[in-house]
N, C-alpha and C positions, 0 to 999 in steps of 0.2 A: 575766582567767586569761592567768598566764606562768608559764613554769618554768625553773628555775633556768639562768641563762647564755646566756639566749632574750630576745627583745623580746617585747613586746606582742602578743597576738593578734590577728586583722583578719579575719571572718566578710563577703566581698561577694559579690554575682552575676556571673561572668566573663564577658565579653565577646567581647574582644580577641585576637589571634592569638600573643601572649604567654600570654595567661591558656589557650587551649586546648591550647599545647605543655608548661605546665607539669601543666596536667588530666593531657595523655598520657604525660609522664614519671612522675606520681606514682603513677599507673593500672600500667604499667609494670614498677614497683619493687613495688607490693602485691600485684597479680594476677598476673603470671607469675613474678615472680624469687622470691616468698616465698608463694606459693600453689600455683603450676604450673598456672596456668589458663591459657586458647589468648591465642593474642594478637588475639583477638577481642576479648576484655573491655578492651584498650587502642585498637584502633585501628577498629574499626566506624562506618560512617559516624549523623553524626548530623545531625538536622533542624538548620535553624537559628532553629526556635521555639524548642527545647528549652532549661533553665533550665539553668545549673551554680551551684551553691556552692560555695565556695571559701572553703578555711580558710586564711587566709597568717601567718609570721611572716616579718617581713622583707619579703623575695624569696623565701623558701621556702616551696612550698607541702605544707602539713601534714594535708591533711584535704579530702575532695569529696563530693558526691554532686549527680547527673544528674537531673532533672528531665522526664518525655519524657510529652507528651496524647498517649491513646490510645484516646480517643473514636470516630476514624472508623478506624483498622486489626483489619483483618478479619485481617490475618495472628497479631496478637499474639493475637487472642480466641479463633481456633483452636490453637494451640499452647498458648496458658497455660490454655483451657476456662474464661475470662473471663465471669460472669452478663452478660446483654443490662443495656444503661446503662438503659435505663429512661428515655429522654431527659434522661440529666444529660452528666455529663462526666466521663471516669478519666484518670486518670494514671498514670504508671508511676515509683515512685522505683528507681534502681539506680545499680552502681558505689560505693556508698558505701565510701572508703576515705581511711584512715587511717596514717598511719608508726606503728611499733612503739612511739616513744616517748610518743605523745600518747595513746593509745589509754585508758589509764586516767586518765581524766580525762573532764570534761562533755563533751569534744566534738563527741560522736556524736549528742549529745540534743540539743545548739545546730544542727546541721546538720537535723536531722531537725525542727526545731521553723521552722526557716529557710523548708525546701521548704512544710512543712503551710502555713504562712503564705500561701505564694505563689501555691498553688494553690485556695485557698480563692476558692468563687463563689457569689453571695450570692444569685446567681437560679437555682441549678437545683441535683438532687440531684448527690452527688460519690461515688465511690469512687477509691479509691489502692490502689496495689497493688503488690508487688515479689519478686522472685525471688532465692532464698537456695538455693546450690550447697553441695552436702558437706562442702565444707572450712570451709564458713562456719557450716554450723545449728547450733552451740554460741555464734553471735550471736543463735536465733531469740527467748530472752527480752528479748534490748534494744528489739525493734520489738514484739513483744506490751506493751511496756511504754507505747508507742502506738495500742495498740487495734489491731494487726493479727493477724489469725488466721489460722490455717493453712485454707487452700484444698482444696489438691491436692498433688500428687506428679506431674512429667514429667519428658519429656527435651529439651533444645534443643540446638540447635547448641553451645553448650559442654561440656555432659553434665547428668548426674541431677540433678532442683531442687524445691524444693517453692515451692510458689507463695502467698503471703500477702496476704489483701486487709481495709484498712479500709474500711469503710462507713459513709459518713455520708448515710440515706436521705429526712435533709429537707432542701430549702433551709435554708441559710442567710440568716438575716433582717441586715438594714446592719445593725442594732444589733448585733445579734453581733458581724457582723465589724469592726465600730468598738472593739467590746470587746479582741475578740483581738488585734489588731495592738502596741496599747499593752501589752498584757501579754506579749507575744514582746519587743518593747523594753526591756521589765522584764526581763525575763531574760537579755538578753544584759549590761545594764549592771549588775544583781547580779554577773556571772561576771567583769566587766572587761575584755567582750569588744567591740571597735570595730565593729559591723554598719555594715562604709563600704561605700556605693551605689557 
């Protein structure tokens, strides 16, 4: 996938200092400057175990998604009224940001697929969840395509929001896990995306 006058898109999991700096710059442009959200959307400390999926065109970050495990996070469970995990694991998909010129592409779907593949746990039940703020409610149909359903409404430190949950209620077998990963790679290849590590 490439746009006129730009290079090939590469989707990678970010880890280094330069990746985090690019991530913060992208979030600031989208969440603060464009949508008028709090600076917390940029500067909220992240756990070192969080995963960041970043889409690059050359050295320019054009999209990102962060994945945070919330299995042992009672604060998140209270604030967002999350269901009991039932002995499984839970992950929050957060801060999906895409620059305007890349929004009418499949980039959001590619970032979501990468995130879903990262959180798959063959040994335990799983649910993933996300928060959508008022200025982003129009994006809810996108998340619905990935199985996220409305769980409730609340207000957090950023503002009023809706909580969406996707529940995978049964353990994923190793066979299914081994089947899903090649399908994800095929999706990346189909759309000309370099799924670099």
